[in-house]
MOPAC internal coordinates of N, CA, C and O (Angstrom, degrees):
PM7 1SCF
backbone

  N    0.0000 0     0.00 0     0.00 0    0    0    0
  C    1.4661 1     0.00 0     0.00 0    1    0    0
  C    1.5206 1   107.52 1     0.00 0    2    1    0
  O    1.2310 1   121.67 1   -41.66 1    3    2    1
  N    1.3443 1   114.41 1   138.34 1    3    2    1
  C    1.4585 1   120.65 1  -178.45 1    5    3    2
  C    1.5216 1   109.67 1   -98.19 1    6    5    3
  O    1.2310 1   119.73 1   -46.98 1    7    6    5
  N    1.3126 1   118.13 1   133.02 1    7    6    5
  C    1.5109 1   120.67 1   178.54 1    9    7    6
  C    1.5195 1   110.04 1   -80.04 1   10    9    7
  O    1.2310 1   120.35 1   -30.71 1   11   10    9
  N    1.3156 1   116.94 1   149.29 1   11   10    9
  C    1.4683 1   122.41 1   178.37 1   13   11   10
  C    1.5116 1   107.37 1   -69.68 1   14   13   11
  O    1.2310 1   121.11 1   -30.56 1   15   14   13
  N    1.2927 1   115.49 1   149.44 1   15   14   13
  C    1.4484 1   121.50 1   178.11 1   17   15   14
  C    1.5313 1   110.28 1   -66.31 1   18   17   15
  O    1.2310 1   120.73 1   -40.33 1   19   18   17
  N    1.2839 1   116.20 1   139.67 1   19   18   17
  C    1.4767 1   119.42 1   178.58 1   21   19   18
  C    1.4797 1   109.10 1   -90.41 1   22   21   19
  O    1.2310 1   120.78 1   -43.40 1   23   22   21
  N    1.3530 1   116.11 1   136.60 1   23   22   21
  C    1.4745 1   121.74 1   176.45 1   25   23   22
  C    1.5613 1   107.39 1  -136.80 1   26   25   23
  O    1.2310 1   122.23 1    -9.70 1   27   26   25
  N    1.2798 1   113.34 1   170.30 1   27   26   25
  C    1.4884 1   120.66 1   179.69 1   29   27   26
  C    1.5445 1   110.56 1   -90.63 1   30   29   27
  O    1.2310 1   120.88 1   -48.54 1   31   30   29
  N    1.3320 1   115.93 1   131.46 1   31   30   29
  C    1.4043 1   123.41 1   175.57 1   33   31   30
  C    1.5372 1   108.41 1  -123.81 1   34   33   31
  O    1.2310 1   120.21 1   -32.96 1   35   34   33
  N    1.3459 1   117.20 1   147.04 1   35   34   33
  C    1.4415 1   122.28 1   172.67 1   37   35   34
  C    1.5541 1   108.48 1  -106.48 1   38   37   35
  O    1.2310 1   121.93 1   -58.30 1   39   38   37
  N    1.3068 1   113.91 1   121.70 1   39   38   37
  C    1.4706 1   122.19 1   179.89 1   41   39   38
  C    1.5395 1   104.95 1   -96.73 1   42   41   39
  O    1.2310 1   121.24 1   -49.25 1   43   42   41
  N    1.3583 1   115.22 1   130.75 1   43   42   41
  C    1.4886 1   121.31 1   179.24 1   45   43   42
  C    1.5257 1   107.79 1  -125.16 1   46   45   43
  O    1.2310 1   121.14 1   -40.29 1   47   46   45
  N    1.3379 1   115.43 1   139.71 1   47   46   45
  C    1.4146 1   117.85 1  -175.77 1   49   47   46
  C    1.5531 1   111.57 1  -173.72 1   50   49   47
  O    1.2310 1   121.36 1    10.59 1   51   50   49
  N    1.3200 1   115.01 1  -169.41 1   51   50   49
  C    1.4356 1   121.65 1   177.89 1   53   51   50
  C    1.5080 1   108.01 1  -118.94 1   54   53   51
  O    1.2310 1   120.98 1   -43.66 1   55   54   53
  N    1.3936 1   115.73 1   136.34 1   55   54   53
  C    1.4793 1   121.23 1   176.36 1   57   55   54
  C    1.4433 1   107.78 1  -109.97 1   58   57   55
  O    1.2310 1   120.75 1   -48.46 1   59   58   57
  N    1.3776 1   116.17 1   131.54 1   59   58   57
  C    1.4587 1   120.70 1  -178.52 1   61   59   58
  C    1.5430 1   111.61 1   -68.56 1   62   61   59
  O    1.2310 1   121.34 1   -45.73 1   63   62   61
  N    1.3337 1   115.03 1   134.27 1   63   62   61
  C    1.4867 1   120.25 1   175.98 1   65   63   62
  C    1.4998 1   110.80 1   -74.64 1   66   65   63
  O    1.2310 1   119.19 1   155.48 1   67   66   65
  N    1.3072 1   119.15 1   -24.52 1   67   66   65
  C    1.4793 1   124.92 1   176.95 1   69   67   66
  C    1.5370 1   110.36 1   -70.47 1   70   69   67
  O    1.2310 1   120.35 1   131.46 1   71   70   69
  N    1.3077 1   116.94 1   -48.54 1   71   70   69
  C    1.4599 1   122.25 1  -175.07 1   73   71   70
  C    1.5267 1   103.22 1  -136.31 1   74   73   71
  O    1.2310 1   120.59 1   -79.72 1   75   74   73
  N    1.3464 1   116.47 1   100.28 1   75   74   73
  C    1.4624 1   120.55 1  -175.49 1   77   75   74
  C    1.5560 1   113.50 1   -66.97 1   78   77   75
  O    1.2310 1   120.59 1   172.19 1   79   78   77
  N    1.3237 1   116.47 1    -7.81 1   79   78   77
  C    1.4592 1   118.27 1   176.32 1   81   79   78
  C    1.5646 1   111.14 1   -80.56 1   82   81   79
  O    1.2310 1   120.75 1   169.12 1   83   82   81
  N    1.3277 1   116.18 1   -10.88 1   83   82   81
  C    1.5212 1   120.88 1   178.88 1   85   83   82
  C    1.5363 1   107.34 1   -84.10 1   86   85   83
  O    1.2310 1   121.83 1   -56.16 1   87   86   85
  N    1.3380 1   114.10 1   123.84 1   87   86   85
  C    1.4450 1   117.27 1   173.28 1   89   87   86
  C    1.5073 1   108.15 1  -128.13 1   90   89   87
  O    1.2310 1   120.18 1   -53.70 1   91   90   89
  N    1.2870 1   117.26 1   126.30 1   91   90   89
  C    1.4637 1   124.55 1   178.68 1   93   91   90
  C    1.5409 1   108.06 1  -106.32 1   94   93   91
  O    1.2310 1   121.00 1   -75.39 1   95   94   93
  N    1.3244 1   115.70 1   104.61 1   95   94   93
  C    1.4509 1   120.23 1  -175.24 1   97   95   94
  C    1.5357 1   113.69 1   -77.85 1   98   97   95
  O    1.2310 1   121.23 1   -53.68 1   99   98   97
  N    1.3021 1   115.26 1   126.32 1   99   98   97
  C    1.4157 1   121.06 1  -179.70 1  101   99   98
  C    1.5531 1   109.16 1   -92.14 1  102  101   99
  O    1.2310 1   119.89 1   147.77 1  103  102  101
  N    1.3568 1   117.82 1   -32.23 1  103  102  101
  C    1.4359 1   118.20 1  -179.59 1  105  103  102
  C    1.5167 1   110.16 1  -174.82 1  106  105  103
  O    1.2310 1   122.21 1   -16.81 1  107  106  105
  N    1.3217 1   113.38 1   163.19 1  107  106  105
  C    1.4580 1   121.86 1   175.46 1  109  107  106
  C    1.5419 1   107.71 1  -127.54 1  110  109  107
  O    1.2310 1   121.29 1   -57.52 1  111  110  109
  N    1.3572 1   115.14 1   122.48 1  111  110  109
  C    1.4623 1   118.87 1  -175.11 1  113  111  110
  C    1.5187 1   106.77 1  -116.03 1  114  113  111
  O    1.2310 1   121.72 1   -45.79 1  115  114  113
  N    1.3812 1   114.31 1   134.21 1  115  114  113
  C    1.4405 1   116.44 1   173.94 1  117  115  114
  C    1.4790 1   113.15 1   -65.83 1  118  117  115
  O    1.2310 1   119.92 1   -41.60 1  119  118  117
  N    1.3208 1   117.76 1   138.40 1  119  118  117
  C    1.4547 1   123.57 1   177.52 1  121  119  118
  C    1.5088 1   113.43 1   104.83 1  122  121  119
  O    1.2310 1   121.80 1   -19.37 1  123  122  121
  N    1.3152 1   114.15 1   160.63 1  123  122  121
  C    1.5018 1   120.29 1   179.74 1  125  123  122
  C    1.4938 1   110.44 1   -86.85 1  126  125  123
  O    1.2310 1   118.22 1   -94.40 1  127  126  125
  N    1.3054 1   121.00 1    85.60 1  127  126  125
  C    1.4235 1   123.04 1  -176.30 1  129  127  126
  C    1.5462 1   113.10 1  -121.52 1  130  129  127
  O    1.2310 1   120.58 1  -163.49 1  131  130  129
  N    1.3173 1   116.49 1    16.51 1  131  130  129
  C    1.4970 1   120.57 1  -177.41 1  133  131  130
  C    1.5144 1   111.55 1   -60.96 1  134  133  131
  O    1.2310 1   119.66 1   148.30 1  135  134  133
  N    1.3666 1   118.26 1   -31.70 1  135  134  133
  C    1.4467 1   118.45 1  -178.77 1  137  135  134
  C    1.5518 1   112.86 1   -67.58 1  138  137  135
  O    1.2310 1   121.64 1   157.12 1  139  138  137
  N    1.3041 1   114.46 1   -22.88 1  139  138  137
  C    1.4568 1   118.57 1   176.01 1  141  139  138
  C    1.5392 1   114.94 1   -73.93 1  142  141  139
  O    1.2310 1   121.43 1   170.61 1  143  142  141
  N    1.3524 1   114.87 1    -9.39 1  143  142  141
  C    1.4716 1   121.28 1  -178.41 1  145  143  142
  C    1.4932 1   111.46 1  -108.00 1  146  145  143
  O    1.2310 1   119.51 1  -157.37 1  147  146  145
  N    1.3750 1   118.55 1    22.63 1  147  146  145
  C    1.4448 1   120.36 1  -178.29 1  149  147  146
  C    1.5120 1   111.80 1   -59.02 1  150  149  147
  O    1.2310 1   120.62 1   148.16 1  151  150  149
  N    1.3290 1   116.42 1   -31.84 1  151  150  149
  C    1.4665 1   120.75 1   176.76 1  153  151  150
  C    1.5449 1   112.14 1   -59.31 1  154  153  151
  O    1.2310 1   119.44 1   162.06 1  155  154  153
  N    1.3145 1   118.68 1   -17.94 1  155  154  153
  C    1.4085 1   124.19 1  -178.25 1  157  155  154
  C    1.5561 1   110.31 1   -73.69 1  158  157  155
  O    1.2310 1   119.46 1   168.85 1  159  158  157
  N    1.2965 1   118.64 1   -11.15 1  159  158  157
  C    1.4657 1   118.18 1  -177.68 1  161  159  158
  C    1.5600 1   112.39 1   -74.39 1  162  161  159
  O    1.2310 1   120.41 1  -174.67 1  163  162  161
  N    1.3246 1   116.82 1     5.33 1  163  162  161
  C    1.5017 1   118.72 1   175.88 1  165  163  162
  C    1.5519 1   106.97 1   -82.38 1  166  165  163
  O    1.2310 1   122.56 1   -25.04 1  167  166  165
  N    1.2912 1   112.70 1   154.96 1  167  166  165
  C    1.4788 1   118.11 1  -176.33 1  169  167  166
  C    1.5565 1   111.02 1   -97.18 1  170  169  167
  O    1.2310 1   122.02 1   -31.88 1  171  170  169
  N    1.2644 1   113.74 1   148.12 1  171  170  169
  C    1.4555 1   123.67 1   169.34 1  173  171  170
  C    1.5450 1   107.27 1  -106.36 1  174  173  171
  O    1.2310 1   119.45 1    -4.57 1  175  174  173
  N    1.3111 1   118.65 1   175.43 1  175  174  173
  C    1.4304 1   120.37 1   179.98 1  177  175  174
  C    1.5485 1   106.19 1   -68.83 1  178  177  175
  O    1.2310 1   119.19 1   -62.43 1  179  178  177
  N    1.3132 1   119.15 1   117.57 1  179  178  177
  C    1.4687 1   127.35 1   177.12 1  181  179  178
  C    1.5194 1   114.77 1    76.16 1  182  181  179
  O    1.2310 1   118.17 1   175.50 1  183  182  181
  N    1.3237 1   121.09 1    -4.50 1  183  182  181
  C    1.4373 1   122.59 1   179.42 1  185  183  182
  C    1.5288 1   110.64 1  -139.58 1  186  185  183
  O    1.2310 1   121.11 1   -28.11 1  187  186  185
  N    1.3654 1   115.49 1   151.89 1  187  186  185
  C    1.4168 1   123.54 1   170.15 1  189  187  186
  C    1.4651 1   110.28 1  -116.10 1  190  189  187
  O    1.2310 1   120.51 1   -50.52 1  191  190  189
  N    1.3425 1   116.63 1   129.48 1  191  190  189
  C    1.4359 1   119.88 1   179.80 1  193  191  190
  C    1.5271 1   108.57 1   -70.25 1  194  193  191
  O    1.2310 1   120.03 1   -33.39 1  195  194  193
  N    1.3152 1   117.55 1   146.61 1  195  194  193
  C    1.4801 1   123.22 1  -165.30 1  197  195  194
  C    1.5155 1   109.63 1  -144.38 1  198  197  195
  O    1.2310 1   120.33 1   -40.46 1  199  198  197
  N    1.3734 1   116.97 1   139.54 1  199  198  197
  C    1.5025 1   120.91 1   171.82 1  201  199  198
  C    1.5131 1   105.66 1  -152.25 1  202  201  199
  O    1.2310 1   121.14 1   -42.06 1  203  202  201
  N    1.3604 1   115.42 1   137.94 1  203  202  201
  C    1.4213 1   121.61 1   178.26 1  205  203  202
  C    1.5706 1   109.93 1  -153.75 1  206  205  203
  O    1.2310 1   120.49 1   -27.00 1  207  206  205
  N    1.2943 1   116.67 1   153.00 1  207  206  205
  C    1.4807 1   122.47 1  -177.86 1  209  207  206
  C    1.5141 1   110.77 1   -96.67 1  210  209  207
  O    1.2310 1   119.68 1   -38.98 1  211  210  209
  N    1.3261 1   118.22 1   141.02 1  211  210  209
  C    1.4304 1   125.44 1   176.68 1  213  211  210
  C    1.5279 1   110.00 1  -137.21 1  214  213  211
  O    1.2310 1   120.93 1   -37.63 1  215  214  213
  N    1.3347 1   115.82 1   142.37 1  215  214  213
  C    1.5034 1   119.74 1   174.95 1  217  215  214
  C    1.5792 1   105.35 1   -93.94 1  218  217  215
  O    1.2310 1   122.00 1   -52.52 1  219  218  217
  N    1.3174 1   113.77 1   127.48 1  219  218  217
  C    1.5026 1   117.08 1  -176.31 1  221  219  218
  C    1.5154 1   105.63 1  -158.11 1  222  221  219
  O    1.2310 1   121.10 1   -16.26 1  223  222  221
  N    1.3798 1   115.49 1   163.74 1  223  222  221
  C    1.4705 1   117.91 1   179.09 1  225  223  222
  C    1.5257 1   114.25 1   -79.20 1  226  225  223
  O    1.2310 1   121.28 1   162.17 1  227  226  225
  N    1.3513 1   115.15 1   -17.83 1  227  226  225
  C    1.5016 1   120.55 1   177.12 1  229  227  226
  C    1.4706 1   112.18 1  -156.70 1  230  229  227
  O    1.2310 1   119.50 1   -11.93 1  231  230  229
  N    1.3065 1   118.56 1   168.07 1  231  230  229
  C    1.4916 1   126.13 1  -179.26 1  233  231  230
  C    1.5060 1   112.78 1   -55.29 1  234  233  231
  O    1.2310 1   121.29 1   134.93 1  235  234  233
  N    1.3226 1   115.13 1   -45.07 1  235  234  233
  C    1.4900 1   117.74 1  -179.56 1  237  235  234
  C    1.5286 1   112.25 1   -61.03 1  238  237  235
  O    1.2310 1   120.55 1   136.92 1  239  238  237
  N    1.3151 1   116.56 1   -43.08 1  239  238  237
  C    1.4629 1   120.22 1   179.30 1  241  239  238
  C    1.5058 1   110.32 1   -64.11 1  242  241  239
  O    1.2310 1   119.01 1   141.89 1  243  242  241
  N    1.3501 1   119.49 1   -38.11 1  243  242  241
  C    1.4806 1   122.51 1   175.00 1  245  243  242
  C    1.5062 1   110.78 1   -61.62 1  246  245  243
  O    1.2310 1   119.36 1   136.41 1  247  246  245
  N    1.2923 1   118.82 1   -43.59 1  247  246  245
  C    1.4520 1   121.83 1   176.67 1  249  247  246
  C    1.5038 1   111.43 1   -62.78 1  250  249  247
  O    1.2310 1   119.04 1   139.30 1  251  250  249
  N    1.3364 1   119.43 1   -40.70 1  251  250  249
  C    1.4548 1   120.92 1   175.41 1  253  251  250
  C    1.5096 1   112.77 1   -61.71 1  254  253  251
  O    1.2310 1   120.80 1   139.14 1  255  254  253
  N    1.3325 1   116.07 1   -40.86 1  255  254  253
  C    1.4477 1   121.00 1   176.60 1  257  255  254
  C    1.5138 1   111.86 1   -61.81 1  258  257  255
  O    1.2310 1   120.87 1   140.27 1  259  258  257
  N    1.3504 1   115.95 1   -39.73 1  259  258  257
  C    1.4327 1   119.43 1   177.95 1  261  259  258
  C    1.5330 1   114.00 1   -63.81 1  262  261  259
  O    1.2310 1   120.38 1   139.07 1  263  262  261
  N    1.3424 1   116.89 1   -40.93 1  263  262  261
  C    1.4225 1   120.98 1   176.33 1  265  263  262
  C    1.5388 1   110.47 1   -63.80 1  266  265  263
  O    1.2310 1   120.10 1   138.34 1  267  266  265
  N    1.3180 1   117.41 1   -41.66 1  267  266  265
  C    1.4599 1   122.02 1  -178.42 1  269  267  266
  C    1.5840 1   107.25 1   -66.63 1  270  269  267
  O    1.2310 1   120.15 1   139.21 1  271  270  269
  N    1.2626 1   117.32 1   -40.79 1  271  270  269
  C    1.5407 1   121.44 1  -179.72 1  273  271  270
  C    1.5303 1   107.21 1   -59.65 1  274  273  271
  O    1.2310 1   119.32 1   130.77 1  275  274  273
  N    1.2893 1   118.90 1   -49.23 1  275  274  273
  C    1.4570 1   122.16 1  -177.60 1  277  275  274
  C    1.5748 1   111.44 1   -66.55 1  278  277  275
  O    1.2310 1   120.31 1   150.21 1  279  278  277
  N    1.2766 1   117.02 1   -29.79 1  279  278  277
  C    1.4557 1   119.50 1   176.70 1  281  279  278
  C    1.5406 1   111.36 1   -69.34 1  282  281  279
  O    1.2310 1   120.82 1   147.13 1  283  282  281
  N    1.3112 1   116.03 1   -32.87 1  283  282  281
  C    1.4968 1   120.99 1  -175.15 1  285  283  282
  C    1.5058 1   115.82 1  -100.18 1  286  285  283
  O    1.2310 1   120.28 1   153.11 1  287  286  285
  N    1.3295 1   117.07 1   -26.89 1  287  286  285
  C    1.4513 1   120.92 1  -171.67 1  289  287  286
  C    1.5117 1   113.71 1   -77.16 1  290  289  287
  O    1.2310 1   121.59 1   -39.01 1  291  290  289
  N    1.3617 1   114.57 1   140.99 1  291  290  289
  C    1.4517 1   119.83 1   170.83 1  293  291  290
  C    1.5310 1   111.55 1   -65.16 1  294  293  291
  O    1.2310 1   119.14 1   -62.42 1  295  294  293
  N    1.2939 1   119.25 1   117.58 1  295  294  293
  C    1.4511 1   120.72 1  -175.67 1  297  295  294
  C    1.5375 1   115.92 1   -58.29 1  298  297  295
  O    1.2310 1   120.43 1   160.23 1  299  298  297
  N    1.2825 1   116.78 1   -19.77 1  299  298  297
  C    1.4767 1   118.39 1  -178.62 1  301  299  298
  C    1.5020 1   110.17 1   -87.75 1  302  301  299
  O    1.2310 1   118.29 1   170.34 1  303  302  301
  N    1.3200 1   120.86 1    -9.66 1  303  302  301
  C    1.4694 1   123.16 1  -173.81 1  305  303  302
  C    1.4880 1   114.62 1   -86.11 1  306  305  303
  O    1.2310 1   118.28 1   168.98 1  307  306  305
  N    1.2949 1   120.89 1   -11.02 1  307  306  305
  C    1.4292 1   120.31 1  -177.47 1  309  307  306
  C    1.5091 1   108.53 1   -98.78 1  310  309  307
  O    1.2310 1   120.10 1   180.00 1  311  310  309

């Protein structure tokens, strides 16, 4: 069986200020474009806008990695 090629995806969403492990994904974009979303680091009421790049074989896998990252990552470190 041949594995799918890995590429970079940018996952964009909202992270809950109440529970930083909650990530609500708005979209997954092919390519490393998270730097273009620096403006997203501003807060909304109860949510913080969020964008990060992940290497994955497809968009769904990148979204899964983003959820896992938010479950494990210290909210103050990003």
